[in-house]
Short mmCIF file of the C-alpha atoms (twelve columns), coordinates in Angstrom:
data_MODEL
# 
_entry.id   MODEL 
# 
loop_
_atom_site.group_PDB 
_atom_site.id 
_atom_site.type_symbol 
_atom_site.label_atom_id 
_atom_site.label_alt_id 
_atom_site.label_comp_id 
_atom_site.label_asym_id 
_atom_site.label_seq_id 
_atom_site.Cartn_x 
_atom_site.Cartn_y 
_atom_site.Cartn_z 
_atom_site.pdbx_PDB_model_num 
ATOM 1   C CA . MET A 1   -44.237  78.420  69.603  1 
ATOM 2   C CA . PHE A 2   -47.785  79.471  68.820  1 
ATOM 3   C CA . LEU A 3   -48.347  83.194  68.315  1 
ATOM 4   C CA . PRO A 4   -51.862  84.663  68.392  1 
ATOM 5   C CA . PHE A 5   -51.045  86.712  65.283  1 
ATOM 6   C CA . ALA A 6   -49.016  86.453  62.077  1 
ATOM 7   C CA . ALA A 7   -46.856  89.275  60.682  1 
ATOM 8   C CA . HIS A 8   -46.369  89.786  56.948  1 
ATOM 9   C CA . ALA A 9   -43.707  92.079  55.543  1 
ATOM 10  C CA . ALA A 10  -44.830  95.075  53.552  1 
ATOM 11  C CA . THR A 11  -43.073  97.588  51.312  1 
ATOM 12  C CA . SER A 12  -43.709  100.477 53.681  1 
ATOM 13  C CA . ASP A 13  -42.769  101.041 57.322  1 
ATOM 14  C CA . THR A 14  -46.010  99.478  58.434  1 
ATOM 15  C CA . MET A 15  -46.737  95.796  58.947  1 
ATOM 16  C CA . THR A 16  -49.770  93.814  57.896  1 
ATOM 17  C CA . ILE A 17  -51.147  91.940  60.934  1 
ATOM 18  C CA . THR A 18  -53.383  88.862  60.679  1 
ATOM 19  C CA . LEU A 19  -54.988  88.020  64.007  1 
ATOM 20  C CA . SER A 20  -55.865  84.490  65.080  1 
ATOM 21  C CA . ALA A 21  -59.472  83.613  65.903  1 
ATOM 22  C CA . PRO A 22  -59.008  83.851  69.723  1 
ATOM 23  C CA . LEU A 23  -57.314  87.242  69.393  1 
ATOM 24  C CA . ARG A 24  -60.037  88.492  67.050  1 
ATOM 25  C CA . ARG A 25  -62.589  87.596  69.731  1 
ATOM 26  C CA . ALA A 26  -60.439  89.364  72.308  1 
ATOM 27  C CA . ARG A 27  -60.231  92.442  70.083  1 
ATOM 28  C CA . ALA A 28  -63.982  92.433  69.722  1 
ATOM 29  C CA . ALA A 29  -64.411  92.174  73.506  1 
ATOM 30  C CA . ALA A 30  -62.150  95.201  73.939  1 
ATOM 31  C CA . ASN A 31  -63.952  97.082  71.094  1 
ATOM 32  C CA . LEU A 32  -60.677  97.761  69.229  1 
ATOM 33  C CA . PRO A 33  -60.642  99.079  65.654  1 
ATOM 34  C CA . ARG A 34  -59.304  96.860  62.887  1 
ATOM 35  C CA . SER A 35  -56.249  99.069  62.341  1 
ATOM 36  C CA . SER A 36  -54.244  99.209  65.556  1 
ATOM 37  C CA . THR A 37  -50.769  100.420 66.320  1 
ATOM 38  C CA . PRO A 38  -48.142  97.883  67.440  1 
ATOM 39  C CA . LEU A 39  -48.463  99.278  70.964  1 
ATOM 40  C CA . ARG A 40  -52.150  98.461  70.983  1 
ATOM 41  C CA . LEU A 41  -51.364  95.040  69.571  1 
ATOM 42  C CA . CYS A 42  -48.883  94.378  72.368  1 
ATOM 43  C CA . ALA A 43  -51.459  95.380  74.944  1 
ATOM 44  C CA . VAL A 44  -54.026  93.008  73.464  1 
ATOM 45  C CA . SER A 45  -51.450  90.224  73.249  1 
ATOM 46  C CA . ALA A 46  -50.551  90.746  76.889  1 
ATOM 47  C CA . ALA A 47  -54.202  90.622  77.835  1 
ATOM 48  C CA . VAL A 48  -54.746  87.400  75.903  1 
ATOM 49  C CA . ALA A 49  -51.636  85.907  77.485  1 
ATOM 50  C CA . ALA A 50  -53.008  86.787  80.911  1 
ATOM 51  C CA . ALA A 51  -56.319  85.182  80.031  1 
ATOM 52  C CA . ALA A 52  -54.542  82.054  78.813  1 
ATOM 53  C CA . LEU A 53  -52.538  81.860  82.008  1 
ATOM 54  C CA . LEU A 54  -55.566  82.287  84.263  1 
ATOM 55  C CA . SER A 55  -57.704  79.911  82.220  1 
ATOM 56  C CA . GLY A 56  -55.378  77.096  83.202  1 
ATOM 57  C CA . CYS A 57  -56.570  77.433  86.784  1 
ATOM 58  C CA . GLU A 58  -60.007  76.021  87.394  1 
ATOM 59  C CA . THR A 59  -60.462  77.471  90.848  1 
ATOM 60  C CA . THR A 60  -58.595  78.543  93.934  1 
ATOM 61  C CA . ASN A 61  -58.219  76.022  96.736  1 
ATOM 62  C CA . MET A 62  -60.913  76.089  99.408  1 
ATOM 63  C CA . ARG A 63  -59.506  77.711  102.501 1 
ATOM 64  C CA . MET A 64  -60.144  74.591  104.537 1 
ATOM 65  C CA . GLY A 65  -60.928  70.925  103.897 1 
ATOM 66  C CA . SER A 66  -59.834  68.510  101.194 1 
ATOM 67  C CA . ALA A 67  -58.334  70.098  98.096  1 
ATOM 68  C CA . ASP A 68  -58.828  66.904  96.107  1 
ATOM 69  C CA . ALA A 69  -62.557  66.710  96.784  1 
ATOM 70  C CA . LYS A 70  -62.902  70.524  96.644  1 
ATOM 71  C CA . THR A 71  -65.414  70.312  99.477  1 
ATOM 72  C CA . VAL A 72  -65.127  69.883  103.241 1 
ATOM 73  C CA . ALA A 73  -68.104  67.563  103.775 1 
ATOM 74  C CA . THR A 74  -66.523  64.301  102.663 1 
ATOM 75  C CA . GLY A 75  -66.495  60.665  103.687 1 
ATOM 76  C CA . SER A 76  -68.913  58.843  105.961 1 
ATOM 77  C CA . ALA A 77  -69.718  58.142  109.611 1 
ATOM 78  C CA . ALA A 78  -71.058  55.096  111.447 1 
ATOM 79  C CA . GLY A 79  -71.460  55.366  115.184 1 
ATOM 80  C CA . GLY A 80  -68.269  56.812  116.614 1 
ATOM 81  C CA . ALA A 81  -66.194  55.791  113.570 1 
ATOM 82  C CA . SER A 82  -65.690  57.818  110.414 1 
ATOM 83  C CA . THR A 83  -63.992  57.317  107.056 1 
ATOM 84  C CA . GLY A 84  -62.646  59.935  104.683 1 
ATOM 85  C CA . ALA A 85  -63.513  62.873  106.933 1 
ATOM 86  C CA . SER A 86  -61.781  66.190  106.409 1 
ATOM 87  C CA . ASP A 87  -58.562  66.634  108.357 1 
ATOM 88  C CA . SER A 88  -59.754  70.142  109.260 1 
ATOM 89  C CA . LEU A 89  -62.760  68.892  111.247 1 
ATOM 90  C CA . GLU A 90  -62.473  69.225  115.036 1 
ATOM 91  C CA . ARG A 91  -63.066  65.963  116.942 1 
ATOM 92  C CA . CYS A 92  -63.986  64.907  120.475 1 
ATOM 93  C CA . GLU A 93  -62.824  61.851  122.403 1 
ATOM 94  C CA . SER A 94  -66.384  61.135  123.567 1 
ATOM 95  C CA . PRO A 95  -69.821  62.678  122.900 1 
ATOM 96  C CA . LEU A 96  -71.008  65.603  125.021 1 
ATOM 97  C CA . GLY A 97  -74.654  64.518  124.720 1 
ATOM 98  C CA . THR A 98  -77.411  63.993  122.172 1 
ATOM 99  C CA . VAL A 99  -78.369  66.703  119.697 1 
ATOM 100 C CA . SER A 100 -81.151  67.322  117.187 1 
ATOM 101 C CA . LEU A 101 -81.039  69.690  114.219 1 
ATOM 102 C CA . ILE A 102 -83.465  72.624  114.356 1 
ATOM 103 C CA . GLU A 103 -83.750  74.230  110.916 1 
ATOM 104 C CA . ASN A 104 -86.081  77.219  110.456 1 
ATOM 105 C CA . GLN A 105 -87.479  76.470  107.015 1 
ATOM 106 C CA . GLN A 106 -89.580  79.652  107.084 1 
ATOM 107 C CA . ALA A 107 -86.545  81.945  107.324 1 
ATOM 108 C CA . GLY A 108 -85.425  84.084  104.405 1 
ATOM 109 C CA . TRP A 109 -82.034  82.408  104.121 1 
ATOM 110 C CA . TYR A 110 -83.671  79.008  103.747 1 
ATOM 111 C CA . THR A 111 -85.801  80.301  100.865 1 
ATOM 112 C CA . ILE A 112 -82.641  81.478  99.092  1 
ATOM 113 C CA . LEU A 113 -80.949  78.145  99.785  1 
ATOM 114 C CA . ARG A 114 -83.856  76.177  98.349  1 
ATOM 115 C CA . ASP A 115 -85.189  78.353  95.521  1 
ATOM 116 C CA . GLN A 116 -82.150  80.232  94.235  1 
ATOM 117 C CA . TYR A 117 -79.316  77.773  94.811  1 
ATOM 118 C CA . ARG A 118 -81.395  74.553  94.660  1 
ATOM 119 C CA . LEU A 119 -79.529  73.122  97.650  1 
ATOM 120 C CA . PRO A 120 -80.846  70.512  100.117 1 
ATOM 121 C CA . PRO A 121 -81.489  71.316  103.803 1 
ATOM 122 C CA . THR A 122 -78.422  72.247  105.815 1 
ATOM 123 C CA . ALA A 123 -79.415  69.582  108.353 1 
ATOM 124 C CA . ASN A 124 -78.213  66.905  105.916 1 
ATOM 125 C CA . LEU A 125 -74.749  68.469  105.843 1 
ATOM 126 C CA . LEU A 126 -74.583  69.080  109.599 1 
ATOM 127 C CA . ARG A 127 -75.603  65.492  110.401 1 
ATOM 128 C CA . LEU A 128 -72.465  64.257  108.652 1 
ATOM 129 C CA . LEU A 129 -70.135  66.818  110.211 1 
ATOM 130 C CA . VAL A 130 -71.502  66.351  113.740 1 
ATOM 131 C CA . GLN A 131 -71.324  62.552  113.672 1 
ATOM 132 C CA . GLN A 132 -67.849  62.533  112.145 1 
ATOM 133 C CA . SER A 133 -66.662  64.838  114.931 1 
ATOM 134 C CA . ASN A 134 -67.956  62.431  117.646 1 
ATOM 135 C CA . CYS A 135 -68.838  65.495  119.759 1 
ATOM 136 C CA . PHE A 136 -72.581  64.712  119.818 1 
ATOM 137 C CA . VAL A 137 -74.883  61.790  119.073 1 
ATOM 138 C CA . VAL A 138 -77.453  62.905  116.501 1 
ATOM 139 C CA . VAL A 139 -81.100  62.008  117.199 1 
ATOM 140 C CA . GLU A 140 -83.916  62.299  114.673 1 
ATOM 141 C CA . ARG A 141 -86.401  65.122  115.082 1 
ATOM 142 C CA . GLY A 142 -87.074  66.034  111.453 1 
ATOM 143 C CA . ALA A 143 -90.613  65.838  110.116 1 
ATOM 144 C CA . ALA A 144 -89.911  62.970  107.712 1 
ATOM 145 C CA . GLY A 145 -88.022  60.916  110.290 1 
ATOM 146 C CA . MET A 146 -90.607  61.467  113.020 1 
ATOM 147 C CA . ASN A 147 -93.388  60.477  110.617 1 
ATOM 148 C CA . ALA A 148 -91.534  57.255  109.807 1 
ATOM 149 C CA . MET A 149 -91.121  56.357  113.488 1 
ATOM 150 C CA . THR A 150 -94.756  57.180  114.213 1 
ATOM 151 C CA . ARG A 151 -95.877  55.026  111.288 1 
ATOM 152 C CA . GLU A 152 -93.926  52.008  112.535 1 
ATOM 153 C CA . ARG A 153 -95.446  52.351  115.998 1 
ATOM 154 C CA . ALA A 154 -98.899  52.633  114.491 1 
ATOM 155 C CA . LEU A 155 -98.320  49.400  112.583 1 
ATOM 156 C CA . MET A 156 -97.188  47.725  115.788 1 
ATOM 157 C CA . GLN A 157 -100.302 48.854  117.623 1 
ATOM 158 C CA . SER A 158 -102.490 47.630  114.762 1 
ATOM 159 C CA . GLY A 159 -101.138 44.098  115.225 1 
ATOM 160 C CA . GLU A 160 -99.682  43.878  111.716 1 
ATOM 161 C CA . MET A 161 -96.064  43.482  112.806 1 
ATOM 162 C CA . ARG A 162 -94.428  40.208  113.732 1 
ATOM 163 C CA . GLN A 163 -94.107  39.300  117.365 1 
ATOM 164 C CA . GLY A 164 -90.865  40.446  118.919 1 
ATOM 165 C CA . SER A 165 -90.520  43.488  116.660 1 
ATOM 166 C CA . GLN A 166 -89.749  45.571  119.753 1 
ATOM 167 C CA . PHE A 167 -91.570  48.763  118.823 1 
ATOM 168 C CA . GLY A 168 -93.053  49.341  122.235 1 
ATOM 169 C CA . GLN A 169 -93.048  52.537  124.244 1 
ATOM 170 C CA . GLY A 170 -90.125  54.015  126.153 1 
ATOM 171 C CA . GLN A 171 -87.407  53.472  123.554 1 
ATOM 172 C CA . MET A 172 -86.827  56.909  122.031 1 
ATOM 173 C CA . VAL A 173 -83.707  58.770  123.162 1 
ATOM 174 C CA . ALA A 174 -84.131  62.313  124.458 1 
ATOM 175 C CA . SER A 175 -82.470  65.202  122.670 1 
ATOM 176 C CA . ASP A 176 -80.241  66.973  125.194 1 
ATOM 177 C CA . TYR A 177 -79.440  69.857  122.883 1 
ATOM 178 C CA . GLY A 178 -80.769  71.539  119.772 1 
ATOM 179 C CA . LEU A 179 -78.399  72.809  117.066 1 
ATOM 180 C CA . SER A 180 -79.826  75.647  114.984 1 
ATOM 181 C CA . PRO A 181 -78.094  76.748  111.719 1 
ATOM 182 C CA . GLU A 182 -78.388  80.024  109.842 1 
ATOM 183 C CA . ILE A 183 -76.700  81.301  106.681 1 
ATOM 184 C CA . VAL A 184 -75.728  84.834  105.716 1 
ATOM 185 C CA . PHE A 185 -75.171  84.947  101.938 1 
ATOM 186 C CA . GLN A 186 -72.756  87.288  100.230 1 
ATOM 187 C CA . ASN A 187 -71.977  86.815  96.559  1 
ATOM 188 C CA . ASN A 188 -69.391  89.168  95.102  1 
ATOM 189 C CA . ASN A 189 -68.891  88.782  91.348  1 
ATOM 190 C CA . ALA A 190 -65.762  90.877  91.054  1 
ATOM 191 C CA . GLY A 191 -62.672  91.114  88.912  1 
ATOM 192 C CA . GLY A 192 -60.835  93.693  90.922  1 
ATOM 193 C CA . ALA A 193 -57.282  92.675  90.059  1 
ATOM 194 C CA . SER A 194 -57.853  92.302  86.336  1 
ATOM 195 C CA . ALA A 195 -60.051  95.373  86.169  1 
ATOM 196 C CA . SER A 196 -57.282  97.419  87.782  1 
ATOM 197 C CA . LEU A 197 -54.750  96.016  85.331  1 
ATOM 198 C CA . GLY A 198 -57.045  96.963  82.495  1 
ATOM 199 C CA . GLY A 199 -57.065  100.505 83.804  1 
ATOM 200 C CA . LEU A 200 -53.277  100.580 83.790  1 
ATOM 201 C CA . VAL A 201 -53.148  99.439  80.169  1 
ATOM 202 C CA . GLY A 202 -55.616  102.148 79.273  1 
ATOM 203 C CA . GLY A 203 -57.607  102.790 76.154  1 
ATOM 204 C CA . ARG A 204 -59.775  100.249 74.456  1 
ATOM 205 C CA . ALA A 205 -57.144  97.576  74.924  1 
ATOM 206 C CA . GLY A 206 -57.683  97.834  78.654  1 
ATOM 207 C CA . GLY A 207 -61.265  96.778  78.071  1 
ATOM 208 C CA . LEU A 208 -60.096  93.242  77.391  1 
ATOM 209 C CA . LEU A 209 -58.538  92.892  80.839  1 
ATOM 210 C CA . ALA A 210 -61.639  94.437  82.348  1 
ATOM 211 C CA . ALA A 211 -63.707  91.783  80.558  1 
ATOM 212 C CA . ILE A 212 -61.404  89.111  81.952  1 
ATOM 213 C CA . GLY A 213 -61.881  90.571  85.410  1 
ATOM 214 C CA . GLY A 214 -65.627  90.294  85.001  1 
ATOM 215 C CA . SER A 215 -65.265  86.537  84.627  1 
ATOM 216 C CA . MET A 216 -63.685  86.169  88.087  1 
ATOM 217 C CA . ASN A 217 -66.442  85.033  90.446  1 
ATOM 218 C CA . THR A 218 -65.868  85.154  94.212  1 
ATOM 219 C CA . LYS A 219 -68.379  83.354  96.438  1 
ATOM 220 C CA . GLU A 220 -68.572  84.190  100.122 1 
ATOM 221 C CA . ALA A 221 -70.826  82.897  102.886 1 
ATOM 222 C CA . SER A 222 -71.104  83.239  106.647 1 
ATOM 223 C CA . ALA A 223 -72.786  80.615  108.822 1 
ATOM 224 C CA . LEU A 224 -74.119  80.850  112.367 1 
ATOM 225 C CA . LEU A 225 -74.662  77.922  114.749 1 
ATOM 226 C CA . THR A 226 -76.563  78.089  118.046 1 
ATOM 227 C CA . LEU A 227 -76.614  75.295  120.647 1 
ATOM 228 C CA . ILE A 228 -79.615  75.266  123.020 1 
ATOM 229 C CA . ASP A 229 -80.152  73.145  126.138 1 
ATOM 230 C CA . ASN A 230 -83.550  71.544  125.474 1 
ATOM 231 C CA . ARG A 231 -84.445  71.056  129.136 1 
ATOM 232 C CA . SER A 232 -83.905  74.611  130.314 1 
ATOM 233 C CA . GLY A 233 -84.002  76.538  127.045 1 
ATOM 234 C CA . VAL A 234 -80.646  78.123  127.926 1 
ATOM 235 C CA . GLN A 235 -78.277  78.962  125.085 1 
ATOM 236 C CA . VAL A 236 -75.128  76.937  125.684 1 
ATOM 237 C CA . ALA A 237 -72.955  78.068  122.776 1 
ATOM 238 C CA . ALA A 238 -73.000  80.138  119.594 1 
ATOM 239 C CA . SER A 239 -70.445  80.449  116.820 1 
ATOM 240 C CA . GLU A 240 -69.858  82.049  113.433 1 
ATOM 241 C CA . GLY A 241 -67.922  80.698  110.492 1 
ATOM 242 C CA . SER A 242 -67.086  81.936  107.023 1 
ATOM 243 C CA . ALA A 243 -65.560  80.783  103.769 1 
ATOM 244 C CA . ALA A 244 -64.727  82.226  100.367 1 
ATOM 245 C CA . LYS A 245 -63.889  80.778  96.975  1 
ATOM 246 C CA . THR A 246 -62.805  82.382  93.689  1 
ATOM 247 C CA . ASP A 247 -63.792  80.762  90.401  1 
ATOM 248 C CA . PHE A 248 -62.076  81.496  87.082  1 
ATOM 249 C CA . GLY A 249 -64.406  79.201  85.157  1 
ATOM 250 C CA . ALA A 250 -65.721  81.795  82.715  1 
ATOM 251 C CA . MET A 251 -62.286  82.948  81.493  1 
ATOM 252 C CA . GLY A 252 -61.835  80.110  79.063  1 
ATOM 253 C CA . GLN A 253 -64.794  81.398  77.082  1 
ATOM 254 C CA . LEU A 254 -62.735  84.432  76.004  1 
ATOM 255 C CA . LEU A 255 -60.183  82.137  74.377  1 
ATOM 256 C CA . GLY A 256 -62.736  79.883  72.742  1 
ATOM 257 C CA . GLY A 257 -60.555  76.841  73.418  1 
ATOM 258 C CA . SER A 258 -60.823  73.743  75.538  1 
ATOM 259 C CA . GLY A 259 -59.759  75.543  78.728  1 
ATOM 260 C CA . GLY A 260 -63.237  76.846  79.438  1 
ATOM 261 C CA . ALA A 261 -64.910  73.515  78.712  1 
ATOM 262 C CA . ARG A 262 -62.902  71.734  81.380  1 
ATOM 263 C CA . MET A 263 -64.499  73.686  84.245  1 
ATOM 264 C CA . GLY A 264 -68.024  74.483  83.142  1 
ATOM 265 C CA . GLY A 265 -69.768  72.191  85.649  1 
ATOM 266 C CA . TYR A 266 -67.946  73.234  88.805  1 
ATOM 267 C CA . SER A 267 -69.057  76.870  88.898  1 
ATOM 268 C CA . ASN A 268 -72.668  75.733  89.153  1 
ATOM 269 C CA . THR A 269 -72.063  74.171  92.588  1 
ATOM 270 C CA . ALA A 270 -69.671  76.724  94.092  1 
ATOM 271 C CA . GLU A 271 -72.295  78.112  96.480  1 
ATOM 272 C CA . GLY A 272 -72.905  74.754  98.112  1 
ATOM 273 C CA . LYS A 273 -69.207  74.110  98.651  1 
ATOM 274 C CA . VAL A 274 -68.644  77.528  100.189 1 
ATOM 275 C CA . ILE A 275 -71.626  77.013  102.519 1 
ATOM 276 C CA . ALA A 276 -70.246  73.624  103.591 1 
ATOM 277 C CA . ALA A 277 -66.892  75.215  104.420 1 
ATOM 278 C CA . ALA A 278 -68.570  78.041  106.356 1 
ATOM 279 C CA . PHE A 279 -70.542  75.564  108.479 1 
ATOM 280 C CA . MET A 280 -67.440  73.506  109.222 1 
ATOM 281 C CA . ASP A 281 -65.639  76.669  110.276 1 
ATOM 282 C CA . ALA A 282 -68.532  77.586  112.597 1 
ATOM 283 C CA . PHE A 283 -68.744  74.057  114.030 1 
ATOM 284 C CA . ASN A 284 -64.988  73.908  114.626 1 
ATOM 285 C CA . GLN A 285 -65.084  77.170  116.537 1 
ATOM 286 C CA . MET A 286 -68.029  75.940  118.618 1 
ATOM 287 C CA . VAL A 287 -66.203  72.726  119.554 1 
ATOM 288 C CA . GLN A 288 -63.136  74.721  120.566 1 
ATOM 289 C CA . SER A 289 -65.276  76.877  122.867 1 
ATOM 290 C CA . LEU A 290 -67.087  73.866  124.336 1 
ATOM 291 C CA . ARG A 291 -63.770  72.368  125.394 1 
ATOM 292 C CA . ASN A 292 -63.440  75.317  127.782 1 
ATOM 293 C CA . TYR A 293 -67.145  75.481  128.716 1 
ATOM 294 C CA . ARG A 294 -68.141  77.013  132.045 1 
ATOM 295 C CA . ALA A 295 -71.812  77.213  132.976 1 
ATOM 296 C CA . GLN A 296 -73.174  80.718  133.449 1 
ATOM 297 C CA . THR A 297 -74.910  81.471  136.738 1 
ATOM 298 C CA . VAL A 298 -76.622  84.416  138.398 1 
ATOM 299 C CA . LYS A 299 -74.913  84.964  141.719 1 
ATOM 300 C CA . GLY A 300 -77.053  84.312  144.761 1 
ATOM 301 C CA . GLN A 301 -80.200  83.053  143.013 1 
ATOM 302 C CA . GLY A 302 -79.495  80.809  140.028 1 
ATOM 303 C CA . LEU A 303 -81.034  81.203  136.573 1 
ATOM 304 C CA . GLY A 304 -84.549  82.594  136.280 1 
ATOM 305 C CA . GLY A 305 -84.766  83.754  139.887 1 
ATOM 306 C CA . GLY A 306 -85.663  87.326  139.019 1 
ATOM 307 C CA . GLY A 307 -82.304  88.677  137.950 1 
ATOM 308 C CA . ARG A 308 -79.989  91.165  139.596 1 
ATOM 309 C CA . LEU A 309 -81.286  94.250  137.770 1 
ATOM 310 C CA . ASN A 310 -84.058  95.104  140.210 1 
ATOM 311 C CA . VAL A 311 -86.887  97.431  139.199 1 
ATOM 312 C CA . ASP A 312 -89.132  99.439  141.488 1 
ATOM 313 C CA . GLY A 313 -92.058  97.472  142.885 1 
ATOM 314 C CA . ALA A 314 -90.818  94.091  141.666 1 
ATOM 315 C CA . ALA A 315 -91.032  90.987  143.821 1 
ATOM 316 C CA . PRO A 316 -87.756  90.063  145.495 1 
ATOM 317 C CA . PRO A 317 -85.636  87.515  143.617 1 
ATOM 318 C CA . SER A 318 -85.828  83.868  144.583 1 
ATOM 319 C CA . GLN A 319 -83.249  81.125  144.464 1 
ATOM 320 C CA . THR A 320 -83.967  78.560  141.776 1 
ATOM 321 C CA . SER A 321 -82.683  75.127  140.889 1 
ATOM 322 C CA . ALA A 322 -84.075  71.902  139.486 1 
ATOM 323 C CA . ALA A 323 -83.711  70.264  142.909 1 
ATOM 324 C CA . ARG A 324 -85.700  73.017  144.604 1 
ATOM 325 C CA . ALA A 325 -88.375  72.797  141.916 1 
ATOM 326 C CA . ALA A 326 -88.858  69.157  142.865 1 
ATOM 327 C CA . ALA A 327 -88.838  70.089  146.536 1 
ATOM 328 C CA . GLN A 328 -91.469  72.746  145.917 1 
ATOM 329 C CA . SER A 329 -93.820  70.231  144.357 1 
ATOM 330 C CA . ASN A 330 -93.361  67.899  147.329 1 
ATOM 331 C CA . GLY A 331 -92.976  70.465  150.111 1 
ATOM 332 C CA . ALA A 332 -96.615  70.906  151.076 1 
ATOM 333 C CA . THR A 333 -97.433  67.197  151.000 1 
ATOM 334 C CA . ALA A 334 -94.257  65.663  152.392 1 
ATOM 335 C CA . GLY A 335 -93.757  68.455  154.916 1 
ATOM 336 C CA . LEU A 336 -90.656  70.475  155.743 1 
ATOM 337 C CA . SER A 337 -89.138  69.879  159.159 1 
ATOM 338 C CA . LEU A 338 -88.532  72.856  161.422 1 
ATOM 339 C CA . ARG A 339 -84.833  72.003  161.542 1 
ATOM 340 C CA . ASP A 340 -84.654  72.122  157.720 1 
ATOM 341 C CA . ALA A 341 -86.660  75.359  157.733 1 
ATOM 342 C CA . GLN A 342 -84.227  76.943  160.190 1 
ATOM 343 C CA . ALA A 343 -81.272  75.901  158.049 1 
ATOM 344 C CA . ARG A 344 -82.970  77.294  154.944 1 
ATOM 345 C CA . LEU A 345 -83.763  80.595  156.683 1 
ATOM 346 C CA . ASN A 346 -80.141  80.954  157.715 1 
ATOM 347 C CA . GLU A 347 -79.073  80.169  154.137 1 
ATOM 348 C CA . LEU A 348 -81.301  82.962  152.831 1 
ATOM 349 C CA . GLY A 349 -79.910  85.462  155.307 1 
ATOM 350 C CA . TYR A 350 -82.652  85.326  157.976 1 
ATOM 351 C CA . ASN A 351 -81.122  84.646  161.411 1 
ATOM 352 C CA . ALA A 352 -83.059  81.688  162.845 1 
ATOM 353 C CA . GLY A 353 -80.327  80.678  165.272 1 
ATOM 354 C CA . THR A 354 -78.915  77.193  165.546 1 
ATOM 355 C CA . PRO A 355 -81.028  74.654  163.579 1 
ATOM 356 C CA . ASP A 356 -82.265  72.539  166.497 1 
ATOM 357 C CA . GLY A 357 -85.871  71.883  165.498 1 
ATOM 358 C CA . ALA A 358 -87.215  73.978  168.390 1 
ATOM 359 C CA . MET A 359 -89.463  77.009  167.852 1 
ATOM 360 C CA . GLY A 360 -87.864  79.916  169.678 1 
ATOM 361 C CA . GLY A 361 -87.937  83.676  169.446 1 
ATOM 362 C CA . LYS A 362 -85.230  83.876  166.801 1 
ATOM 363 C CA . THR A 363 -86.956  81.303  164.621 1 
ATOM 364 C CA . ALA A 364 -90.337  83.046  164.895 1 
ATOM 365 C CA . SER A 365 -88.791  86.438  164.083 1 
ATOM 366 C CA . ALA A 366 -86.946  84.950  161.136 1 
ATOM 367 C CA . LEU A 367 -90.164  83.371  159.848 1 
ATOM 368 C CA . ARG A 368 -92.058  86.695  160.075 1 
ATOM 369 C CA . ALA A 369 -89.296  88.544  158.251 1 
ATOM 370 C CA . PHE A 370 -89.227  85.869  155.556 1 
ATOM 371 C CA . GLN A 371 -93.027  85.881  155.204 1 
ATOM 372 C CA . LYS A 372 -93.048  89.653  154.882 1 
ATOM 373 C CA . GLY A 373 -90.415  89.534  152.182 1 
ATOM 374 C CA . ARG A 374 -92.377  86.926  150.206 1 
ATOM 375 C CA . GLY A 375 -95.693  88.732  150.584 1 
ATOM 376 C CA . ILE A 376 -97.484  85.971  152.492 1 
ATOM 377 C CA . THR A 377 -99.300  85.985  155.838 1 
ATOM 378 C CA . GLN A 378 -96.893  86.933  158.637 1 
ATOM 379 C CA . SER A 379 -97.886  84.185  161.081 1 
ATOM 380 C CA . GLY A 380 -94.442  83.505  162.494 1 
ATOM 381 C CA . ARG A 381 -95.222  79.808  162.082 1 
ATOM 382 C CA . LEU A 382 -94.071  77.167  159.646 1 
ATOM 383 C CA . ASP A 383 -97.356  76.868  157.743 1 
ATOM 384 C CA . ALA A 384 -97.959  75.301  154.326 1 
ATOM 385 C CA . ALA A 385 -97.499  78.563  152.384 1 
ATOM 386 C CA . THR A 386 -94.199  79.207  154.146 1 
ATOM 387 C CA . MET A 387 -93.024  75.640  153.417 1 
ATOM 388 C CA . VAL A 388 -93.688  76.167  149.713 1 
ATOM 389 C CA . GLU A 389 -91.782  79.454  149.664 1 
ATOM 390 C CA . LEU A 390 -88.873  77.978  151.603 1 
ATOM 391 C CA . SER A 391 -88.718  75.089  149.133 1 
ATOM 392 C CA . LYS A 392 -88.210  77.387  146.121 1 
# 
């Protein structure tokens, strides 16, 4: 059994102690004098034993994903099939629509990602996770990809491409949704457990355990994902995810042995692996919410109709929908029948009587009341301005 010190008998009650090289370095880290009592020696030995024990562990397991790969963004995807994907990734039976990645490269978090951690865009990571999940079909909207598609079309128009290359118009797929990522960094370099143990040992010997604690490096990150409907601009879903990882990579340096050399490269990429886990956590939570999705609506008027929090002097709310927007654009030219107008007036709460297509007293009164409410000429007739307002 290897001991970090050797004891030599002496003629007196004391003992001559010869420390090994690792223990001498540990004593120097704790700032111990050369002559120490056996109690101090035991404290240092215990500290070195703790360091040796911890140095055998390269890192804690990621809280989600593949422990073997030590990252959650693994494998590949091709169409709706995937290989080697993390078992922790949420999946869908069929896609919910097409999605493009919207990354704000002017944001502060992106500057940290690029300049401090030297990591690639988060869109590269999210592309893999999203396609492996089969919850969305990813479409290209990045600057480099769009430039490539534009260049190919320019070559086609110049006549340089072979016939039948099929780069004509009308082939690009619309992006139904936009997925926007954001990162909140938190990097705690702490050795709380070992530092506390060092305090219990006390004295200069406790400084060794405190030094060991300083080599424990905990990385934390939170990620936010926002899903936007590109046609309406309405936020469909939002989610937050987080991950943490503790690295003991620097502990082996205290022992001066091979333990520290085994893990030197991993600590340099810990931030990227924590960020990947945080994004998977956020994406998983979003998918879980989307399974129970219910569209939000404003009662009685639809979205964007003025809202239900009325203010003094504001125009009355209108009822909005995509179908009515199309009807509004066609109302004045195609014409709105009196029967349809009567039905619409009744729907809006103006009593026009039975929709029979005949102009009677009730219909005229209902038209005047409607025109007054919309701030248009109160003619009591179904004129063009009234048709437009009724079509909204």
